[in-house]
TORBABA-221612 format. One line per field, with one value per residue: residue number from 1; residue in three letters; x, y, z of N, C-alpha, C in turn. Coordinates in steps of 0.1 Angstrom, whole numbers, plus 5000, padded with zeros to 4 digits. Layout:
% TORBABA-221612
num: [NUM|...]
residu: [ala|...]
n_px: [X|...]
n_py: [Y|...]
n_pz: [Z|...]
ca_px: [X|...]
ca_py: [Y|...]
ca_pz: [Z|...]
c_px: [X|...]
c_py: [Y|...]
c_pz: [Z|...]
This chain:
% TORBABA-221612
num: [1|2|3|4|5|6|7|8|9|10|11|12|13|14|15|16|17|18|19|20|21|22|23|24|25|26|27|28|29|30|31|32|33|34|35|36|37|38|39|40|41|42|43|44|45|46|47|48|49|50|51|52|53|54|55|56|57|58|59|60|61|62|63|64|65|66|67|68|69|70|71|72|73|74|75|76|77|78|79|80|81|82|83|84|85|86|87|88|89|90|91|92|93|94|95|96|97|98|99|100|101|102|103|104|105|106|107|108|109|110|111|112|113|114|115|116|117|118|119|120|121|122|123|124|125|126|127|128|129|130|131|132|133|134|135|136|137|138|139|140|141|142|143|144|145|146|147|148|149|150|151|152|153|154|155|156|157|158|159|160|161|162|163|164|165|166|167|168|169|170|171|172|173|174|175|176|177|178|179|180|181|182|183|184|185|186|187|188|189|190|191|192|193|194|195|196|197|198|199|200|201|202|203|204|205|206|207|208|209|210|211|212|213|214|215|216|217|218|219|220|221|222|223|224|225|226|227|228|229|230|231|232|233|234|235|236|237|238|239|240|241|242|243|244|245|246|247|248|249|250|251|252|253]
residu: [met|asp|ala|tyr|ala|arg|glu|ala|glu|ala|ala|pro|phe|glu|val|val|asn|glu|gly|gly|arg|ala|pro|leu|leu|ile|ile|cys|asp|his|ala|ser|gly|ala|val|pro|ala|glu|tyr|asp|asn|leu|gly|leu|asp|glu|thr|leu|leu|leu|arg|his|ile|ala|trp|asp|ile|gly|ala|gly|asp|val|ala|arg|arg|leu|ala|ala|leu|leu|asp|ala|pro|ala|val|leu|cys|gly|thr|ser|arg|leu|val|ile|asp|cys|asn|arg|ala|leu|asp|asp|ala|thr|ser|ile|pro|pro|val|ser|asp|gly|ile|val|val|pro|gly|asn|gln|asp|leu|asp|val|gly|gln|arg|arg|arg|arg|ala|glu|arg|his|phe|his|pro|tyr|his|gly|glu|ile|arg|arg|arg|leu|asp|gly|phe|arg|gly|arg|gly|val|arg|pro|thr|leu|val|ser|val|his|ser|phe|thr|pro|val|met|asp|gly|phe|glu|arg|pro|trp|his|val|gly|leu|leu|trp|asp|arg|glu|pro|ala|leu|ser|gln|ala|leu|ile|ala|glu|leu|gly|arg|asn|pro|asp|leu|val|ile|gly|asp|asn|glu|pro|tyr|ser|gly|ser|asp|pro|gln|gly|tyr|ala|ile|ala|thr|tyr|gly|thr|gly|arg|gly|leu|pro|met|ala|val|phe|glu|val|arg|gln|asp|leu|ile|asp|thr|his|his|gly|ala|glu|ala|trp|ala|arg|leu|leu|his|ala|ala|leu|arg|ala|val|leu|ala|thr|gly]
n_px: [2502|2490|2465|2476|2504|2506|2500|2521|2541|2538|2554|2573|2597|2621|2651|2676|2702|2719|2746|2761|2790|2798|2805|2779|2744|2713|2680|2644|2616|2590|2584|2565|2530|2517|2491|2484|2463|2447|2439|2420|2422|2421|2396|2394|2389|2402|2416|2426|2448|2468|2476|2495|2491|2494|2519|2554|2555|2574|2598|2608|2616|2636|2654|2661|2674|2695|2709|2720|2737|2755|2766|2756|2739|2704|2675|2642|2610|2582|2555|2525|2525|2501|2492|2512|2534|2566|2585|2579|2578|2566|2549|2540|2513|2507|2516|2500|2479|2448|2436|2445|2460|2435|2418|2398|2407|2392|2399|2417|2406|2399|2417|2428|2452|2464|2459|2474|2499|2502|2504|2528|2546|2545|2552|2566|2588|2602|2612|2628|2644|2660|2674|2689|2704|2720|2734|2748|2763|2781|2795|2806|2826|2843|2835|2823|2794|2777|2744|2717|2687|2657|2630|2599|2580|2548|2539|2522|2508|2483|2474|2497|2522|2549|2582|2606|2629|2643|2649|2670|2670|2678|2690|2707|2733|2744|2764|2769|2745|2746|2769|2760|2739|2753|2768|2747|2737|2754|2742|2725|2698|2684|2662|2668|2660|2667|2663|2637|2609|2601|2611|2639|2641|2619|2588|2610|2620|2617|2639|2660|2663|2669|2690|2707|2710|2708|2727|2749|2756|2767|2742|2721|2692|2670|2645|2626|2607|2576|2564|2586|2597|2578|2578|2596|2617|2621|2628|2652|2668|2669|2680|2706|2714|2715|2733|2756|2761|2764|2787|2806|2807|2812|2836|2853|2848]
n_py: [3449|3466|3467|3480|3477|3449|3445|3459|3442|3421|3410|3381|3378|3394|3411|3418|3439|3435|3437|3425|3413|3391|3356|3344|3335|3347|3335|3338|3321|3326|3353|3372|3382|3386|3385|3383|3404|3390|3367|3374|3376|3349|3342|3348|3365|3398|3402|3377|3373|3386|3370|3342|3321|3330|3340|3341|3357|3385|3373|3382|3408|3403|3390|3409|3428|3412|3407|3432|3435|3413|3419|3405|3392|3388|3368|3372|3357|3369|3363|3351|3322|3309|3312|3298|3275|3282|3266|3240|3210|3208|3186|3181|3177|3199|3220|3239|3249|3236|3238|3256|3255|3248|3265|3269|3274|3291|3298|3279|3255|3225|3228|3227|3209|3228|3253|3250|3247|3272|3289|3279|3286|3314|3322|3303|3292|3315|3326|3305|3302|3326|3322|3299|3310|3329|3312|3297|3317|3322|3297|3299|3318|3303|3300|3286|3290|3297|3290|3307|3304|3320|3317|3319|3310|3301|3312|3295|3263|3241|3243|3240|3256|3268|3265|3274|3300|3302|3280|3256|3240|3210|3185|3161|3169|3180|3197|3226|3236|3225|3238|3265|3263|3258|3281|3301|3292|3301|3322|3322|3328|3320|3297|3271|3254|3222|3210|3217|3240|3222|3194|3192|3172|3156|3164|3169|3201|3220|3238|3229|3203|3208|3227|3224|3195|3187|3203|3201|3222|3241|3248|3269|3269|3289|3292|3315|3326|3340|3361|3374|3388|3404|3431|3460|3467|3443|3426|3438|3433|3405|3400|3410|3392|3367|3374|3378|3352|3338|3351|3344|3316|3311|3323|3306|3282]
n_pz: [5955|5927|5900|5879|5883|5881|5855|5843|5849|5833|5813|5801|5816|5837|5837|5860|5870|5848|5839|5859|5875|5889|5893|5892|5890|5896|5902|5901|5903|5910|5911|5905|5906|5883|5859|5827|5807|5788|5801|5819|5848|5854|5861|5888|5919|5923|5947|5954|5938|5951|5970|5984|5966|5941|5938|5950|5978|5985|5975|5950|5956|5974|5957|5938|5954|5964|5940|5935|5958|5955|5931|5908|5879|5876|5869|5867|5869|5851|5853|5868|5889|5887|5861|5846|5861|5865|5878|5875|5857|5823|5819|5844|5868|5882|5867|5853|5875|5884|5908|5937|5968|5978|5965|5938|5904|5880|5853|5846|5841|5824|5801|5767|5747|5729|5742|5765|5754|5742|5765|5776|5755|5755|5781|5799|5783|5772|5797|5808|5786|5787|5810|5803|5782|5795|5812|5793|5783|5804|5803|5778|5784|5799|5825|5855|5868|5899|5908|5921|5937|5946|5968|5986|6015|6031|6064|6078|6071|6063|6089|6104|6121|6107|6118|6107|6097|6074|6047|6031|6000|5984|5961|5948|5953|5981|5991|5989|6000|6026|6035|6035|6053|6076|6078|6080|6104|6123|6135|6163|6166|6144|6129|6108|6079|6066|6036|6041|6042|6022|6002|5981|5964|5963|5957|5928|5920|5889|5883|5899|5888|5861|5860|5882|5888|5861|5847|5862|5880|5908|5932|5950|5967|5982|6006|6020|6049|6044|6061|6070|6050|6037|6036|6024|6041|6055|6034|6026|6049|6049|6024|6029|6049|6034|6015|6030|6039|6015|6004|6024|6022|5994|5991|6003|5992]
ca_px: [2504|2477|2463|2486|2517|2506|2500|2534|2550|2533|2564|2576|2608|2627|2665|2681|2717|2723|2760|2767|2803|2801|2802|2767|2732|2702|2667|2633|2606|2577|2586|2554|2516|2510|2482|2482|2449|2440|2434|2409|2424|2418|2383|2396|2388|2415|2423|2433|2461|2478|2479|2507|2488|2497|2534|2561|2555|2587|2609|2613|2622|2649|2663|2666|2684|2706|2716|2728|2747|2764|2770|2753|2727|2692|2664|2629|2598|2572|2542|2520|2525|2487|2492|2520|2544|2579|2593|2573|2579|2554|2540|2536|2499|2506|2522|2489|2471|2433|2432|2457|2457|2420|2410|2396|2411|2383|2406|2426|2398|2397|2425|2432|2467|2468|2459|2486|2511|2503|2510|2543|2554|2544|2557|2576|2600|2610|2619|2639|2654|2669|2683|2699|2712|2730|2743|2756|2773|2792|2802|2814|2837|2850|2832|2813|2787|2768|2730|2710|2673|2650|2616|2594|2569|2538|2542|2513|2503|2474|2473|2510|2530|2563|2592|2619|2630|2648|2653|2679|2666|2688|2687|2718|2745|2741|2776|2767|2734|2751|2778|2752|2732|2763|2771|2736|2735|2762|2733|2717|2684|2678|2658|2671|2655|2675|2653|2625|2597|2599|2623|2644|2642|2606|2591|2621|2617|2622|2652|2671|2664|2674|2702|2715|2713|2710|2739|2759|2761|2764|2730|2715|2677|2666|2631|2625|2594|2570|2562|2599|2601|2567|2580|2609|2627|2624|2635|2665|2675|2672|2690|2719|2718|2718|2745|2768|2763|2770|2800|2815|2808|2818|2850|2861|2844]
ca_py: [3450|3469|3461|3486|3471|3436|3446|3464|3431|3409|3404|3368|3378|3407|3410|3428|3441|3428|3437|3420|3407|3380|3343|3339|3339|3346|3333|3338|3315|3330|3367|3381|3377|3392|3377|3391|3408|3380|3356|3379|3372|3335|3341|3349|3379|3405|3401|3364|3374|3392|3359|3333|3311|3336|3343|3340|3370|3390|3367|3390|3419|3398|3386|3422|3434|3403|3409|3444|3432|3403|3423|3394|3393|3381|3367|3370|3354|3380|3357|3344|3307|3304|3311|3286|3275|3280|3257|3227|3205|3210|3175|3179|3180|3213|3231|3249|3243|3238|3242|3260|3257|3247|3275|3265|3285|3288|3299|3267|3242|3218|3234|3217|3209|3240|3263|3247|3250|3286|3294|3276|3294|3328|3325|3294|3290|3327|3328|3296|3305|3336|3315|3291|3319|3334|3301|3294|3328|3319|3286|3304|3325|3294|3302|3277|3298|3292|3294|3310|3305|3326|3314|3321|3300|3307|3308|3284|3255|3231|3244|3238|3268|3264|3272|3278|3313|3300|3267|3253|3228|3203|3171|3151|3176|3188|3204|3240|3238|3223|3249|3277|3260|3259|3296|3308|3287|3308|3331|3313|3332|3315|3283|3268|3241|3214|3204|3221|3232|3213|3187|3196|3160|3148|3164|3177|3213|3221|3244|3219|3192|3212|3234|3218|3181|3186|3209|3199|3234|3243|3255|3272|3272|3295|3294|3324|3327|3352|3372|3380|3396|3410|3446|3463|3466|3429|3421|3443|3426|3391|3400|3412|3379|3358|3379|3375|3338|3334|3356|3336|3302|3310|3327|3295|3270]
ca_pz: [5940|5921|5887|5870|5886|5876|5840|5839|5851|5826|5804|5806|5825|5840|5840|5870|5871|5836|5837|5871|5871|5898|5886|5899|5884|5906|5895|5910|5895|5914|5916|5902|5906|5871|5850|5815|5805|5780|5809|5827|5862|5855|5868|5903|5925|5923|5960|5955|5931|5961|5980|5980|5956|5928|5937|5963|5984|5990|5969|5940|5963|5980|5946|5932|5963|5964|5928|5937|5968|5950|5917|5899|5872|5881|5859|5875|5861|5852|5852|5880|5889|5884|5846|5844|5871|5859|5886|5873|5843|5816|5821|5858|5869|5888|5859|5853|5885|5884|5922|5944|5982|5980|5957|5924|5895|5869|5841|5844|5840|5811|5790|5757|5744|5723|5752|5774|5746|5741|5777|5777|5745|5758|5794|5804|5774|5772|5810|5809|5775|5791|5820|5795|5774|5804|5816|5781|5782|5814|5798|5767|5789|5807|5839|5860|5878|5910|5906|5934|5934|5957|5969|5999|6019|6040|6078|6082|6060|6068|6103|6110|6121|6103|6127|6101|6091|6060|6044|6019|5993|5975|5955|5948|5957|5993|5997|5990|6009|6039|6039|6038|6065|6087|6079|6086|6117|6133|6142|6171|6166|6132|6127|6094|6074|6057|6028|6047|6044|6011|5998|5968|5955|5962|5942|5923|5912|5876|5882|5904|5879|5848|5860|5892|5884|5847|5842|5872|5885|5922|5932|5963|5966|5994|6009|6032|6053|6038|6070|6073|6038|6030|6036|6019|6052|6058|6022|6026|6059|6045|6013|6035|6055|6024|6009|6039|6040|6002|6003|6032|6017|5981|5992|6008|5985]
c_px: [2491|2477|2473|2500|2517|2507|2514|2544|2547|2542|2569|2588|2613|2642|2670|2696|2723|2738|2768|2779|2806|2798|2790|2755|2721|2689|2656|2621|2592|2577|2574|2540|2509|2503|2479|2467|2441|2433|2423|2410|2421|2405|2383|2393|2401|2423|2431|2446|2472|2482|2491|2504|2492|2512|2540|2563|2569|2599|2616|2621|2636|2659|2669|2677|2697|2715|2725|2740|2758|2771|2768|2740|2716|2682|2652|2618|2588|2558|2538|2522|2512|2485|2499|2531|2557|2589|2587|2576|2566|2544|2536|2521|2497|2512|2512|2479|2456|2428|2446|2454|2442|2412|2410|2399|2403|2390|2415|2419|2397|2404|2428|2447|2471|2468|2471|2499|2513|2509|2525|2551|2555|2552|2568|2589|2608|2618|2631|2649|2664|2679|2693|2708|2723|2739|2753|2767|2784|2801|2812|2827|2846|2848|2821|2805|2780|2754|2724|2696|2666|2635|2612|2582|2560|2542|2534|2508|2495|2474|2486|2518|2544|2573|2604|2618|2634|2651|2662|2674|2677|2683|2698|2731|2743|2752|2773|2756|2739|2760|2770|2744|2741|2766|2759|2734|2744|2754|2724|2702|2676|2674|2659|2667|2664|2665|2639|2622|2593|2612|2627|2644|2629|2595|2603|2616|2623|2636|2663|2673|2672|2688|2712|2720|2716|2723|2751|2765|2758|2752|2725|2701|2673|2651|2630|2610|2588|2568|2574|2603|2590|2567|2594|2620|2631|2631|2649|2673|2678|2681|2704|2723|2722|2731|2757|2771|2769|2784|2810|2817|2815|2832|2859|2858|2851]
c_py: [3454|3464|3467|3479|3457|3436|3450|3452|3419|3404|3391|3368|3392|3404|3421|3428|3432|3427|3432|3412|3394|3367|3336|3343|3336|3344|3334|3334|3321|3345|3375|3374|3382|3382|3386|3392|3397|3369|3361|3374|3357|3332|3343|3364|3385|3403|3387|3364|3381|3381|3350|3323|3317|3339|3340|3353|3374|3385|3375|3402|3415|3396|3399|3428|3425|3405|3421|3441|3423|3408|3411|3397|3384|3380|3363|3367|3365|3376|3350|3329|3301|3303|3299|3286|3272|3272|3243|3222|3206|3198|3172|3184|3194|3224|3242|3245|3246|3242|3245|3263|3257|3256|3271|3277|3283|3288|3288|3254|3238|3225|3223|3218|3222|3252|3262|3251|3265|3293|3291|3284|3308|3331|3316|3294|3303|3329|3318|3297|3315|3330|3307|3300|3325|3323|3297|3305|3326|3308|3290|3312|3316|3295|3292|3284|3290|3298|3296|3312|3310|3323|3319|3312|3307|3303|3297|3276|3243|3231|3243|3251|3264|3272|3278|3293|3312|3286|3266|3240|3223|3190|3162|3156|3185|3198|3219|3243|3236|3233|3262|3275|3262|3274|3303|3304|3293|3318|3322|3316|3326|3301|3280|3254|3234|3205|3206|3236|3223|3206|3191|3184|3153|3158|3173|3189|3213|3227|3235|3208|3196|3219|3229|3204|3180|3191|3207|3211|3234|3252|3257|3276|3276|3296|3303|3326|3340|3364|3379|3390|3403|3425|3448|3463|3451|3422|3425|3435|3412|3390|3402|3399|3369|3361|3376|3361|3333|3339|3348|3322|3302|3315|3316|3282|3266]
c_pz: [5934|5907|5877|5871|5880|5861|5836|5841|5843|5815|5810|5816|5826|5843|5849|5870|5860|5835|5849|5867|5879|5890|5892|5889|5894|5897|5905|5901|5898|5919|5914|5903|5893|5863|5838|5812|5798|5789|5819|5842|5864|5862|5883|5907|5926|5936|5961|5948|5940|5970|5975|5969|5942|5927|5950|5969|5989|5982|5959|5945|5968|5968|5940|5941|5964|5952|5929|5947|5963|5937|5908|5891|5878|5870|5868|5866|5863|5852|5864|5878|5886|5868|5842|5854|5865|5867|5886|5859|5837|5817|5835|5859|5875|5880|5856|5862|5884|5897|5929|5959|5985|5972|5943|5915|5882|5855|5837|5842|5826|5799|5780|5755|5738|5733|5761|5767|5745|5753|5779|5767|5749|5772|5799|5796|5773|5785|5810|5797|5779|5802|5812|5788|5783|5809|5805|5780|5792|5808|5787|5772|5798|5822|5843|5871|5889|5907|5919|5931|5947|5957|5983|6002|6030|6054|6083|6070|6067|6083|6111|6109|6119|6111|6120|6096|6077|6059|6032|6013|5984|5971|5957|5954|5969|5997|5999|6000|6023|6044|6043|6051|6077|6089|6085|6101|6128|6140|6150|6171|6154|6133|6112|6090|6065|6049|6035|6043|6033|6008|5984|5958|5954|5966|5939|5916|5898|5875|5887|5894|5866|5849|5871|5887|5869|5841|5851|5878|5900|5923|5947|5961|5980|5995|6022|6036|6050|6048|6074|6061|6031|6031|6030|6029|6055|6046|6022|6037|6055|6033|6019|6042|6045|6017|6017|6039|6026|6001|6012|6027|6004|5981|5996|6001|5973]
């Protein structure tokens, strides 16, 4: 992603397949590594904004393709998680991370209340406002949608080679995740994480807490390993895998 592409993506959110007809909403909290010009790259070298600390590599590409395959609308966050993490509550210490994976973020040091509020108003609230607007639209039509959240994870963390190809995260309602794990598990070549490589409940992500637990919606949170989706070919293959699993489960659920 070059500087021009990041600047072009600096809107707080992007809507894909706006007229999608399926009773589904796809979201991607970490789709972009865009840092608006006013933050001057947060004091980081340009190359660091291409790394996983700035965004979920490949996740946005998968989400866009999945939206087309499922004929569902998707809302993708347009701002780097280093500016403000849209999958963290605003009072969470990692909402605006001063350090990420051992890398100090100069532009996030010693922010005052007004600076933090400004970031939330410009980036966090518009993104989640669009998600709420679309969920309210489903409710107004008498539809209880399924929410699909797409993330990606690094192949290695703290020296541990993560064996999973994909994980499903959940909190209090495991039924949909367990059904998807079973469906994906029909492929013997896949290693599937059940609340791995992260737990959906400890710590609880903002989206699960707000839309899954908070609204009582069925929710699937996919974590796909980044080295599998860091090319368009890989993203397409994994979008098709997730599409097939969702179609099979939601057709019988």
